[in-house]
C-alpha positions in Angstrom: 0.1 0.1 0.0 3.3 2.4 1.0 5.9 2.5 -0.9 8.7 3.2 2.1 12.8 4.0 1.2 14.7 2.8 3.4 15.3 5.6 5.9 11.4 6.2 6.0 10.8 2.3 7.1 13.8 3.0 9.7 12.3 6.4 11.0 8.5 4.7 11.5 10.1 1.7 13.3 12.1 3.7 15.5 8.6 5.6 16.4 7.1 2.8 16.7 9.3 1.0 19.3 8.2 2.1 22.4 4.3 1.6 21.4 4.7 -1.6 20.9 6.5 -2.5 23.5 3.8 -1.1 25.4 1.4 -3.0 24.0 3.0 -6.3 25.2 1.6 -5.9 28.5 -1.6 -3.8 28.0 -3.6 -6.1 25.9 -7.4 -4.1 25.5 -5.5 -0.7 24.9 -2.9 -2.7 22.0 -6.7 -4.3 20.5 -8.0 -0.9 20.2 -5.2 0.5 19.0 -5.3 -2.2 15.9 -8.7 -1.6 15.3 -8.4 2.1 15.2 -5.3 1.7 12.9 -7.7 -0.4 10.2 -9.8 2.1 10.2 -8.1 4.9 9.5 -6.9 3.4 6.3 -10.0 3.8 5.2 -9.9 7.8 5.6 -10.3 10.1 3.0 -9.1 13.4 2.1 -12.4 15.3 1.3 -13.7 14.4 4.5 -11.1 15.4 7.4 -13.4 17.6 8.8 -15.8 15.2 9.7 -13.2 13.3 10.9 -11.6 15.4 13.6 -14.2 15.0 16.1 -13.9 11.0 15.9 -12.6 8.8 18.9 -10.4 6.9 16.4 -8.9 9.8 14.9 -8.5 11.2 17.9 -6.8 8.5 19.4 -4.7 8.1 15.9 -3.2 11.7 15.9 -2.3 11.5 19.8 -0.1 8.4 19.0 0.6 7.9 15.0 1.0 11.8 13.9 4.0 12.8 16.0 2.2 15.9 16.9 1.0 17.8 19.8 -1.3 20.6 18.7 -4.9 20.2 18.2 -6.8 17.2 16.2 -8.3 20.5 14.8 -5.0 21.3 12.8 -4.6 18.3 11.1 -4.1 18.3 7.6 -4.0 16.3 4.2 -0.5 15.4 4.7 -0.9 14.7 8.4 -3.3 12.2 7.0 -1.1 10.2 4.8 1.5 10.3 7.8 -0.8 9.0 10.0 -1.9 6.2 7.3 2.0 5.5 6.6 2.4 4.9 10.7 -1.0 2.9 11.1 0.1 0.5 7.9 3.3 -0.3 9.3 1.8 -0.9 13.0 -0.5 -3.2 11.8 2.2 -5.5 10.4 4.5 -5.0 13.2 1.6 -5.8 15.1 1.1 -8.8 12.7 4.9 -10.3 12.9 5.5 -10.1 16.5 2.7 -12.3 17.3 1.0 -9.0 19.7 -2.9 -9.9 18.9 -4.7 -13.1 20.5 -6.5 -14.9 18.2 -10.1 -13.0 18.6 -8.4 -9.8 17.8 -6.6 -11.6 15.0 -10.5 -11.9 13.1 -11.4 -8.5 13.6 -8.6 -6.7 12.6 -9.0 -9.3 9.3 -12.6 -8.1 9.3 -12.3 -4.6 9.2 -9.3 -4.5 6.6 -11.3 -6.8 4.5 -14.3 -3.9 4.7 -12.5 -0.9 3.9 -13.7 0.9 1.2 -10.9 1.8 -1.0 -11.3 3.1 -4.4 -7.6 2.1 -6.1 -7.8 -1.5 -6.9 -4.0 -1.9 -6.3 -4.6 -0.5 -2.9 -7.4 -3.3 -2.3 -5.3 -6.0 -3.2 -2.7 -4.9 -1.1 -5.0 -4.4 2.3 -6.5 -8.0 1.2 -2.7 -9.6 1.4 -2.3 -8.3 4.6 -5.4 -9.0 5.6 -5.1 -12.6 4.5 -1.4 -12.7 6.4 -3.1 -11.7 9.5 -5.2 -14.4 9.2 -2.7 -16.6 8.3 -1.5 -16.4 12.4 -4.8 -17.5 13.1 -4.6 -20.8 11.2 -1.1 -21.2 12.9 -2.5 -21.0 16.3 -5.3 -23.5 15.4 -2.5 -26.1 14.6 -1.2 -25.4 18.4 -4.7 -26.8 19.5 -3.5 -29.9 21.1 -1.6 -28.3 23.7 -4.5 -26.1 25.1 -7.5 -26.9 27.5 -11.2 -25.9 26.9 -13.1 -24.1 29.4 -15.5 -26.7 31.0 -18.2 -24.7 31.4 -18.0 -23.8 27.6 -17.9 -27.7 26.7 -20.5 -28.6 29.1 -22.7 -25.5 27.4 -22.5 -26.4 24.1 -23.7 -30.6 24.9 -26.7 -29.2 26.4 -27.4 -26.2 23.5 -30.1 -28.4 21.7 -32.5 -28.5 24.3 -32.8 -24.7 24.7 -34.8 -24.4 21.4 -33.5 -21.3 19.9 -34.3 -21.9 16.4 -37.4 -22.0 17.5 -37.5 -19.0 20.3 -34.7 -16.6 17.7 -34.6 -15.9 14.2 -31.7 -15.9 12.3 -29.9 -12.6 13.6 -30.9 -12.8 16.7 -30.0 -16.1 17.4 -26.7 -15.2 16.3 -26.4 -12.4 19.2 -28.4 -14.7 21.8 -25.4 -17.4 21.0 -22.6 -15.2 21.4 -24.3 -13.8 24.3 -24.3 -17.3 26.1 -20.8 -17.7 25.2 -19.4 -14.6 26.5 -21.7 -14.8 29.9 -19.7 -18.6 30.3 -16.1 -17.0 29.6 -15.6 -13.3 29.3 -11.8 -14.1 27.5 -9.6 -14.5 26.8 -10.3 -17.5 24.7 -8.1 -20.2 23.2 -8.6 -21.0 19.6 -10.3 -24.4 20.4 -12.8 -22.4 22.3 -14.0 -19.9 19.6 -14.1 -23.4 17.6 -16.2 -24.3 19.9 -18.2 -20.7 19.3 -18.1 -21.8 15.6 -19.5 -25.3 16.5 -22.4 -23.6 18.6 -24.0 -21.5 15.7 -24.3 -25.2 13.6 -26.0 -26.4 16.8 -28.9 -24.0 16.7 -29.2 -23.8 12.9 -26.5 -21.1 11.5 -24.3 -22.0 9.0 -21.2 -21.2 10.3 -19.5 -20.7 6.9 -22.1 -18.8 5.3 -21.1 -15.1 4.5 -22.7 -11.9 5.3 -22.6 -8.1 4.2 -22.3 -5.7 7.4 -25.6 -4.6 5.9 -27.5 -7.3 5.3 -26.8 -8.3 8.8 -28.0 -4.9 10.2 -31.2 -4.8 7.8 -32.0 -8.5 8.6 -31.5 -7.5 12.3 -33.7 -4.8 11.8 -36.8 -6.5 10.6 -36.2 -8.8 13.5 -36.6 -6.6 15.8 -39.4 -4.5 14.6 -41.4 -7.8 14.7 -39.9 -9.3 17.8 -39.4 -6.1 20.0 -36.4 -4.0 21.2 -36.9 -5.6 24.3 -35.3 -9.2 23.2 -32.5 -7.0 21.1 -30.7 -5.2 23.6 -30.3 -7.7 26.8 -28.4 -9.7 24.2 -25.1 -7.0 23.5 -25.5 -5.6 26.9 -22.7 -6.8 29.6 -23.3 -8.2 32.5 -21.9 -4.3 33.9 -23.5 -2.2 31.3 -23.2 0.8 33.8 -20.0 1.0 32.9 -20.6 0.8 29.1 -22.6 3.9 27.8 -23.8 3.5 24.5 -21.4 6.9 22.9 -19.1 5.1 24.7 -18.9 2.1 22.9 -19.5 4.2 19.1 -16.9 6.3 20.2 -14.3 4.1 21.8 -14.6 0.5 19.8 -13.4 1.2 15.9 -15.2 -2.0 14.4 -18.2 -1.9 12.2 -20.8 -4.2 13.1 -20.5 -4.0 17.2 -20.3 0.2 16.3 -23.7 -0.6 13.8 -25.1 -2.8 17.1 -24.7 0.1 19.2 -25.6 3.2 17.0 -29.1 0.4 17.2 -29.1 0.2 20.8 -28.9 4.0 21.1 -30.8 5.6 18.4 -33.7 3.3 17.5 -36.3 4.3 20.2 -35.6 8.0 19.1 -35.5 7.1 15.4 -38.6 5.3 15.4 -40.3 8.2 17.2 -39.1 11.1 14.5 -39.9 8.3 11.6 -43.1 7.7 13.0 -44.2 11.2 13.0 -42.2 11.3 9.3 -43.5 8.3 8.4 -46.1 10.0 5.7 -44.3 12.7 4.4 -40.7 10.1 3.5 -43.5 7.3 1.9 -41.1 4.6 3.6 -42.2 1.8 6.2 -40.9 2.2 9.4 -38.6 -0.4 9.1 -37.1 0.8 5.8 -36.4 4.4 7.0 -34.4 3.0 9.9 -32.6 0.6 7.9 -31.2 4.1 5.8 -30.1 5.5 8.8 -28.2 3.0 10.1 -26.5 2.1 6.8 -25.5 5.8 6.6 -24.0 5.3 9.6 -22.0 2.1 8.2 -21.4 4.2 5.2 -20.0 7.1 7.3 -17.6 4.5 8.9 -15.7 4.5 5.1 -17.3 0.5 5.0 -17.4 -1.5 1.4 -21.6 -2.2 2.3 -20.7 -5.3 -0.6 -17.3 -7.1 1.7 -18.3 -10.1 3.3 -17.7 -12.3 6.2 -18.4 -15.7 7.0 -20.8 -15.9 10.0 -18.3 -17.6 12.1 -15.8 -14.8 11.6 -18.9 -11.6 12.7 -20.2 -13.7 15.6 -16.0 -13.7 16.8 -16.1 -10.4 15.8 -18.8 -9.3 18.5 -17.8 -11.4 20.9 -14.0 -9.8 20.9 -15.5 -6.6 21.1 -17.6 -7.1 24.3 -14.7 -7.9 25.7 -13.0 -5.5 24.7 -15.4 -3.2 25.2 -15.8 -3.6 29.1 -11.6 -4.1 29.2 -11.5 -0.4 27.9 -14.1 0.8 30.1 -12.0 -0.6 33.2 -9.4 1.3 32.1 -11.6 4.3 31.8 -13.2 3.6 35.2 -9.6 3.8 37.1 -8.5 7.1 35.3 -12.4 8.1 36.6 -11.8 7.7 39.8 -8.1 9.6 39.3 -10.7 12.5 37.8 -13.4 12.5 40.5 -10.1 12.9 43.0 -9.0 16.0 41.0 -5.3 14.0 40.4 -4.6 14.6 36.7 -6.3 13.4 33.3 -8.0 10.5 32.3 -4.6 8.7 30.6 -2.3 9.8 33.5 -0.1 6.7 34.4 1.2 3.5 33.1 -1.8 2.6 31.2 -0.9 6.1 28.9 -0.5 5.4 25.6 3.1 6.1 24.5 2.6 10.5 23.3 -1.1 10.0 23.9 -3.7 13.0 24.2 -5.6 13.4 27.5 -9.0 11.9 27.1 -11.5 14.7 27.8 -12.1 14.9 31.5 -15.5 16.5 33.1 -15.3 19.3 32.2 -14.3 18.8 28.9 -16.6 16.1 27.8 -17.7 16.0 24.6 -20.8 17.0 22.8 -22.9 14.2 22.5 -22.7 13.3 26.2 -24.5 16.5 27.3 -28.1 17.5 26.3 -28.3 20.0 22.9 -28.3 23.9 23.7 -31.4 25.2 23.0 -30.7 28.8 24.4 -32.2 28.5 27.5 -29.9 29.8 30.8 -30.4 26.6 32.5 -27.4 24.0 32.8 -27.6 22.3 29.5 -29.5 24.3 27.9 -32.6 22.3 27.8 -36.2 22.4 28.9 -35.9 18.8 29.4 -32.6 19.3 31.6 -33.8 22.0 33.3 -37.3 20.0 34.7 -35.5 17.4 35.2 -33.2 18.7 37.8 -35.9 20.7 39.5 -38.0 18.0 40.0 -35.0 16.2 41.5 -34.6 19.3 43.9 -38.2 19.2 45.4 -37.4 15.8 46.7 -33.8 16.5 47.9 -32.8 15.6 51.7 -31.5 13.0 53.9 -29.6 11.1 51.9 -30.9 12.4 48.5 -28.5 14.9 46.6 -28.7 16.8 44.0 -26.3 18.3 41.8 -23.2 20.7 43.8 -24.7 19.3 47.3 -23.6 15.7 46.3 -20.7 14.7 48.6 -17.6 14.1 46.4 -16.7 10.7 48.3 -20.1 9.2 48.4 -19.6 10.0 44.6 -16.4 8.9 44.2 -17.8 5.5 45.7 -20.9 5.6 43.6 -18.7 5.7 40.3 -16.3 2.7 41.2 -19.1 0.2 42.8 -21.9 0.9 40.7 -20.2 1.4 38.3 -21.1 4.8 36.5 -19.7 5.5 33.3 -17.1 8.0 34.4 -18.0 10.3 31.0 -21.6 10.7 32.9 -22.7 13.6 34.3 -24.3 12.7 38.1 -27.2 14.8 38.3 -28.4 13.3 41.6 -27.4 10.0 43.9 -29.7 8.8 46.8 -27.4 6.4 49.0 -29.0 3.3 50.6 -26.1 2.3 52.8 -26.5 1.8 56.4 -23.3 3.9 57.0 -23.4 6.3 54.2 -20.4 4.9 52.0 -22.7 5.4 49.5 -21.7 2.1 47.4 -24.9 1.3 47.0 -27.7 3.3 46.0 -29.2 4.8 42.7 -27.6 7.8 40.8 -29.9 9.7 38.3 -28.0 11.3 35.0 -29.6 12.6 31.8 -29.0 9.5 30.1 -30.9 7.0 32.7 -30.8 5.1 36.3 -27.7 3.5 37.6 -28.2 1.5 40.9 -26.2 -0.7 42.9 -28.1 -3.5 45.6 -26.4 -5.0 48.4 -26.1 -9.5 48.9 -30.2 -9.2 49.5 -31.7 -8.1 46.4 -31.3 -9.4 43.3 -31.3 -7.7 39.8 -31.0 -8.3 36.2 -30.0 -5.3 35.5 -27.7 -2.0 36.5 -29.0 0.5 34.1 -32.0 1.7 32.4 -32.1 4.4 29.7 -34.8 6.8 30.0 -36.3 5.3 27.2 -35.8 1.9 29.0 -38.0 3.0 31.8 -40.7 4.5 29.7 -41.1 0.9 28.4 -41.3 -0.4 31.8 -43.3 2.0 33.0 -46.2 0.0 34.5 -43.6 -2.3 35.9 -42.3 0.2 38.5 -43.9 -0.7 42.0 -43.1 -0.6 45.4 -42.3 -3.8 46.9 -41.9 -4.0 50.9 -38.4 -1.4 50.7 -37.8 -2.1 47.3 -38.4 -0.4 43.8 -38.9 -2.8 41.1 -38.4 -1.3 37.7 -40.0 -4.1 35.4 -39.5 -7.7 35.8 -36.2 -8.9 37.0 -35.3 -5.8 37.9 -34.8 -3.9 41.2 -33.3 -1.6 43.6 -33.4 -1.7 46.9 -34.3 1.2 49.4 -33.8 -0.5 52.6 -30.9 1.0 54.1 -32.0 4.8 52.8 -34.0 7.7 54.5 -35.7 8.0 51.0 -37.7 5.4 51.2 -39.1 3.1 48.4 -42.6 4.7 48.4 -40.4 8.1 47.7 -38.2 7.0 45.2 -41.1 4.9 43.5 -43.4 8.2 43.2 -39.8 10.3 42.0 -39.1 7.5 39.0 -42.6 7.9 38.0 -43.0 11.1 38.0 -39.2 11.6 35.9 -40.9 9.4 33.7 -43.7 10.4 32.9 -42.2 13.9 32.5 -39.3 12.4 30.0 -42.1 11.8 28.0 -43.7 14.8 28.0 -40.5 16.1 26.3 -40.3 13.4 24.3 -43.3 14.3 22.4 -42.6 18.3 22.4 -39.5 17.1 20.7 -37.6 18.9 23.8 -35.6 15.0 25.1 -33.4 13.2 23.6 -32.8 8.9 24.2 -31.5 9.6 27.8 -29.0 12.9 26.6 -26.7 10.3 24.9 -26.6 11.5 21.4 -28.5 14.5 21.8 
């Protein structure tokens, strides 16, 4: 793809050497950078303005450009230089065998899906993708020395009894199998274990070797969601600790077209649905077709060749690996978030920082996506929804319910770490339900939704619900003893709180009703995540 002189190659390798040494002990960040580098290769000069605000470009700028200035200064020459470094970085990762098996598949998928117009460039990218896949084949030949998780083996033996073929259509079935597999083992996986995933797909009636495009996969999935309901889809891509994985965080952090598209659906489906239902007559489209247009425009913006195909088995491994990567990156961000709350430096200070990396935006400089859009009002965030949201919370303030500036710093720090709360999500109010005031259990209110954590005595399937999701379970928000149920399988205990379950339930119903009203008037967005 690039013709390097000997001197250029020496210069680039010298600049990359510290990054490769750093990557050996930081697998999650190594995988993230590999995906970012492969994404960078699809960038074109005439869309440079669009890239500057995207997460992958900011990270590549701070690590590959060799410059310390603001990313807004990036020009055409910078883009080409970054791409030269990215190409070499991916080659060196492959040569030095620094990527795990599932990462090899994901990077290969990324490379093969790049939309590039020059035929010779496409040939070079395909050759690199094939070399990377050859690495997976080599790993397959070493399987005799690797043990398989007993839990995965037992699950596979009983998989036919789950009746997935009857319960889920094809694309949701794929996500269900991946979700089950991830619940059994969240990584890392041996090649044998990944082959067990391939076998599981076959056991539920999916041909692992069948090839699909990302576009067809997303279109088919949207059709299934329309028929089966959004509630069946959302839990399948939500890990066990969803509070740490805001939709915006995943979209910004993971440079995988298929996985990002899944979270775009999760983040935008209900909001897009409202808009499209209102405009459907003008659009002269069915609801599902309009949603597909929105999602496919997102895929196109990523520079993806929508005609590129990938085997179902590789798509499953990509989604599996990205689930793991997202949670591991969230753990890195959580550690950084503790530093931020205590005022001790930027989000990537310390040993996890990528060499020459620019600081991640802190709580005082967060991205526009994470805050409600301004409409000219004078209240914080500038939206009527946010204004009314805060005022409602203030009417309930007192005892162990704290709002904004009245939230004790130590309680906030403990809640962010313990619940956990996405550190890029601003906590507007906090209820401490602990007996001794540590706030390691409780409920947090943000513009995106609510986070909560219970003590050992109260179970809950989820620990985060967006405002859209709360609207969907509104009738199920009920008080039972000292607990508030939040739809089927979810509950928050207020046993240790002065703010009892009655008061908490009334507050939640009031906020959800208010959110519904603002959505109808167009002054609220989906939990504030992408406003």
